DSSP file (Angstrom, degrees, kcal/mol; ACC not computed):
  #  RESIDUE AA STRUCTURE BP1 BP2  ACC     N-H-->O    O-->H-N    N-H-->O    O-->H-N    TCO  KAPPA ALPHA  PHI   PSI    X-CA   Y-CA   Z-CA
    1    1 A M     >        0   0    0      0, 0.0     4,-2.1     0, 0.0     5,-0.2   0.000 360.0 360.0 360.0 -45.8   30.4  -15.3   16.2
    2    2 A P  H  >  +     0   0    0      0, 0.0     4,-2.5     0, 0.0     5,-0.2   0.860 360.0  54.7 -61.7 -32.8   26.6  -15.2   16.8
    3    3 A T  H  > S+     0   0    0      2,-0.2     4,-2.5     1,-0.2     5,-0.2   0.909 107.7  49.0 -66.4 -41.0   26.7  -11.4   17.0
    4    4 A N  H  > S+     0   0    0      2,-0.2     4,-2.3     1,-0.2    -1,-0.2   0.894 111.7  49.4 -64.3 -39.5   28.4  -11.2   13.5
    5    5 A T  H  X S+     0   0    0     -4,-2.1     4,-2.5     2,-0.2    -2,-0.2   0.923 111.9  48.3 -64.6 -44.5   25.8  -13.6   12.1
    6    6 A F  H  X S+     0   0    0     -4,-2.5     4,-2.6     1,-0.2    -2,-0.2   0.913 111.8  49.4 -62.5 -42.9   23.0  -11.5   13.6
    7    7 A A  H  X S+     0   0    0     -4,-2.5     4,-2.3     2,-0.2    -1,-0.2   0.893 111.9  48.8 -64.2 -39.7   24.5   -8.3   12.2
    8    8 A A  H  X S+     0   0    0     -4,-2.3     4,-2.3     2,-0.2    -2,-0.2   0.916 112.8  47.1 -66.7 -42.7   24.9   -9.8    8.8
    9    9 A M  H  X S+     0   0    0     -4,-2.5     4,-2.3     2,-0.2    -2,-0.2   0.898 112.6  49.7 -65.7 -40.2   21.3  -11.1    8.7
   10   10 A L  H  X S+     0   0    0     -4,-2.6     4,-2.4     2,-0.2    -2,-0.2   0.907 110.8  49.9 -65.0 -42.3   20.0   -7.7   10.0
   11   11 A S  H  X S+     0   0    0     -4,-2.3     4,-2.3     2,-0.2    -2,-0.2   0.917 111.1  48.9 -62.0 -43.7   21.9   -5.9    7.3
   12   12 A L  H  X S+     0   0    0     -4,-2.3     4,-2.3     1,-0.2    -2,-0.2   0.899 111.0  50.4 -63.2 -41.1   20.6   -8.2    4.6
   13   13 A L  H  X S+     0   0    0     -4,-2.3     4,-2.0     1,-0.2     5,-0.2   0.920 111.5  47.6 -63.4 -44.1   17.0   -7.7    5.8
   14   14 A L  H  X S+     0   0    0     -4,-2.4     4,-1.6     1,-0.2    -2,-0.2   0.881 112.2  49.7 -65.5 -38.6   17.4   -3.9    5.8
   15   15 A I  H  X S+     0   0    0     -4,-2.3     4,-1.2     1,-0.2    -2,-0.2   0.919 112.6  46.1 -67.3 -43.1   18.9   -3.9    2.3
   16   16 A T  H  < S+     0   0    0     -4,-2.3    -2,-0.2     1,-0.2    -1,-0.2   0.838 116.9  43.2 -72.2 -31.8   16.2   -6.1    0.8
   17   17 A T  H  < S+     0   0    0     -4,-2.0    -1,-0.2    -5,-0.2    -2,-0.2   0.742 112.8  52.5 -84.8 -22.1   13.3   -4.2    2.4
   18   18 A A  H  < S+     0   0    0     -4,-1.6    -2,-0.2    -5,-0.2    -1,-0.2   0.721  87.9  93.1 -84.8 -21.7   14.7   -0.8    1.7
   19   19 A S  S  < S-     0   0    0     -4,-1.2     2,-0.1    -5,-0.1    -4,-0.0  -0.516  86.0-109.4 -75.2 138.8   15.2   -1.3   -2.0
   20   20 A P        -     0   0    0      0, 0.0     2,-0.3     0, 0.0    -1,-0.1  -0.384  32.1-118.7 -67.3 142.7   12.3   -0.2   -4.2
   21   21 A Q        -     0   0    0     -4,-0.1     3,-0.0    -2,-0.1    -4,-0.0  -0.607  24.4-118.6 -82.8 141.6   10.3   -3.0   -5.8
   22   22 A Q        -     0   0    0     -2,-0.3     2,-0.1     1,-0.1    -1,-0.1  -0.569  34.6-105.5 -76.3 138.6   10.2   -3.2   -9.5
   23   23 A P        -     0   0    0      0, 0.0     2,-0.2     0, 0.0    -1,-0.1  -0.396  37.1-113.2 -64.9 141.3    6.7   -2.9  -11.0
   24   24 A S    >   -     0   0    0      1,-0.1     3,-1.2    -2,-0.1    -3,-0.0  -0.536  11.2-142.5 -76.8 138.3    5.3   -6.1  -12.3
   25   25 A S  T 3  S+     0   0    0      1,-0.3    -1,-0.1    -2,-0.2     0, 0.0   0.728 101.9  53.6 -73.9 -20.1    4.9   -6.4  -16.0
   26   26 A D  T 3  S+     0   0    0      2,-0.0    -1,-0.3     0, 0.0     2,-0.2   0.093  79.5 138.2 -99.8  23.1    1.7   -8.4  -15.6
   27   27 A R    <   -     0   0    0     -3,-1.2     0, 0.0     1,-0.1     0, 0.0  -0.461  57.5-118.6 -69.3 135.9    0.1   -5.7  -13.3
   28   28 A R        -     0   0    0     -2,-0.2     2,-0.1     1,-0.1    -1,-0.1  -0.521  32.9-110.4 -72.6 141.7   -3.5   -5.0  -13.9
   29   29 A P        -     0   0    0      0, 0.0     2,-0.1     0, 0.0    -1,-0.1  -0.412  28.9-118.3 -72.3 148.8   -4.3   -1.4  -14.9
   30   30 A R    >>  -     0   0    0      1,-0.1     4,-1.0    -2,-0.1     3,-0.5  -0.447  28.0-107.4 -79.2 160.9   -6.1    0.8  -12.5
   31   31 A C  G >4>S+     0   0    0      1,-0.3     5,-2.4     2,-0.2     3,-0.8   0.908 121.7  50.6 -55.6 -44.6   -9.5    2.3  -13.5
   32   32 A S  G >45S+     0   0    0      1,-0.2     3,-0.9     3,-0.2    -1,-0.3   0.785 101.1  64.2 -67.6 -25.8   -7.9    5.7  -14.0
   33   33 A D  G <45S+     0   0    0     -3,-0.5    -1,-0.2     1,-0.2    -2,-0.2   0.825 108.8  39.5 -64.6 -31.1   -5.2    4.3  -16.2
   34   34 A I  G <<5S-     0   0    0     -4,-1.0    -1,-0.2    -3,-0.8    -2,-0.2   0.267 123.2-101.1-105.5  12.0   -7.7    3.2  -18.8
   35   35 A G  T < 5S+     0   0    0     -3,-0.9     2,-0.5     1,-0.3    -3,-0.2   0.568  72.3 144.1  86.9   9.1   -9.9    6.4  -18.5
   36   36 A L      < -     0   0    0     -5,-2.4     2,-0.5    -6,-0.2    -1,-0.3  -0.708  34.1-156.9 -84.7 128.1  -12.7    5.0  -16.3
   37   37 A K        -     0   0    0     -2,-0.5     2,-0.5    -5,-0.0    -5,-0.0  -0.912   2.4-160.6-107.9 129.9  -14.1    7.4  -13.8
   38   38 A V        -     0   0    0     -2,-0.5     3,-0.1     3,-0.1     2,-0.0  -0.942  60.0 -12.6-109.8 123.3  -15.8    6.1  -10.7
   39   39 A G  S    S-     0   0    0     -2,-0.5    -2,-0.0     1,-0.2     0, 0.0  -0.239  82.4 -87.2  81.6-174.6  -18.1    8.6   -8.9
   40   40 A I  S    S+     0   0    0      2,-0.1    -1,-0.2    -2,-0.0    -3,-0.0   0.545  93.9  89.7-112.0 -11.8  -18.4   12.3   -9.4
   41   41 A L  S    S-     0   0    0     -3,-0.1    -3,-0.1     1,-0.1     2,-0.1  -0.595  80.0-110.1 -89.5 148.9  -15.7   13.6   -7.1
   42   42 A P        -     0   0    0      0, 0.0     2,-0.1     0, 0.0    -1,-0.1  -0.412  35.3-112.7 -72.2 152.4  -12.0   14.1   -8.1
   43   43 A H        -     0   0    0      1,-0.1     6,-0.1    -2,-0.1     0, 0.0  -0.394  36.3 -96.6 -80.0 164.5   -9.4   11.8   -6.7
   44   44 A G    >   -     0   0    0      4,-0.4     3,-1.3    -2,-0.1     8,-0.2  -0.135  41.1 -93.5 -73.6 174.5   -6.8   13.0   -4.3
   45   45 A P  T 3  S+     0   0    0      0, 0.0    -1,-0.1     0, 0.0     7,-0.1   0.745 127.2  42.9 -64.3 -23.9   -3.2   14.0   -5.3
   46   46 A L  T 3  S-     0   0    0      2,-0.3     3,-0.1     5,-0.0     4,-0.1   0.409 112.0-116.1-101.2   0.8   -1.9   10.5   -4.6
   47   47 A G  S <  S+     0   0    0     -3,-1.3     2,-0.3     1,-0.3   -15,-0.1   0.703  79.6 114.3  73.7  18.6   -4.8    8.7   -6.2
   48   48 A A  S >  S-     0   0    0      1,-0.1     3,-1.7     0, 0.0    -4,-0.4  -0.905  74.9-126.1-122.9 151.0   -5.9    7.2   -2.9
   49   49 A I  G >  S+     0   0    0     -2,-0.3     3,-1.2     1,-0.3     6,-0.1   0.816 111.4  60.9 -63.7 -28.5   -9.0    7.7   -0.8
   50   50 A T  G 3  S+     0   0    0      1,-0.2    -1,-0.3    -4,-0.1     5,-0.1   0.600  95.1  63.2 -74.3  -9.8   -6.7    8.6    2.2
   51   51 A A  G <  S+     0   0    0     -3,-1.7     2,-0.5     2,-0.1    -1,-0.2   0.473  80.9  98.1 -91.7  -2.5   -5.3   11.5    0.2
   52   52 A V  S X  S-     0   0    0     -3,-1.2     3,-1.6    -4,-0.2    -8,-0.1  -0.751  82.1-114.8 -90.5 127.9   -8.7   13.3    0.0
   53   53 A A  T 3  S+     0   0    0     -2,-0.5     3,-0.1     1,-0.2    -2,-0.1  -0.297  95.3  12.4 -61.2 143.1   -9.1   16.0    2.6
   54   54 A S  T 3  S+     0   0    0      1,-0.2     2,-0.6     0, 0.0    -1,-0.2   0.481  94.6 122.6  68.4   8.7  -11.9   15.4    5.2
   55   55 A V    <   -     0   0    0     -3,-1.6     2,-0.4    -6,-0.1    -1,-0.2  -0.885  43.9-164.7 -99.5 125.8  -12.3   11.7    4.3
   56   56 A E        -     0   0    0     -2,-0.6     2,-0.4    -3,-0.1    -6,-0.0  -0.907   1.6-158.6-110.6 138.0  -11.8    9.3    7.1
   57   57 A V        +     0   0    0     -2,-0.4     2,-0.3    -7,-0.1    -2,-0.0  -0.944  30.6 124.6-118.1 134.7  -11.2    5.6    6.5
   58   58 A G        -     0   0    0     -2,-0.4     2,-0.3     2,-0.0    -2,-0.0  -0.914  39.0-125.9-164.2-170.5  -11.8    2.9    9.1
   59   59 A H        -     0   0    0     -2,-0.3     2,-0.3     2,-0.0    -2,-0.0  -0.967  11.6-165.0-148.3 164.3  -13.7   -0.2    9.9
   60   60 A T        -     0   0    0     -2,-0.3     2,-0.5     2,-0.0    -2,-0.0  -0.982  18.4-130.2-147.5 156.7  -16.0   -1.7   12.5
   61   61 A T        -     0   0    0     -2,-0.3     2,-0.6     2,-0.0    -2,-0.0  -0.950  17.5-159.1-111.8 125.6  -17.2   -5.2   13.5
   62   62 A I        -     0   0    0     -2,-0.5     2,-0.6     2,-0.0    -2,-0.0  -0.916   6.8-170.7-106.5 121.2  -20.9   -5.7   13.9
   63   63 A I        -     0   0    0     -2,-0.6     2,-0.4     2,-0.0    -2,-0.0  -0.954   4.8-172.4-113.2 120.8  -21.9   -8.7   16.0
   64   64 A R        -     0   0    0     -2,-0.6     2,-0.1     2,-0.0    -2,-0.0  -0.896  51.7  -3.0-113.7 142.8  -25.6   -9.6   15.9
   65   65 A G              0   0    0     -2,-0.4    -2,-0.0     1,-0.2     0, 0.0  -0.450 360.0 360.0  80.7-154.3  -27.2  -12.2   18.2
   66   66 A K              0   0    0     -2,-0.1    -1,-0.2     0, 0.0    -3,-0.0   0.493 360.0 360.0 -76.7 360.0  -25.2  -14.3   20.6
């Protein structure tokens, strides 16, 4: 019985996470949606900074003092 319950829960989880989410009607427009251009370079094919060739994105933590 516990195996069947686990399999059912796993199936439900996979179905709910695999289905595409519907766009929200109260979603704020992106800058490019309203014609606003930021910077002078063209955006990548996916509209994301990670889609631009030779651009690397990362982070670092700077700790100063003790």
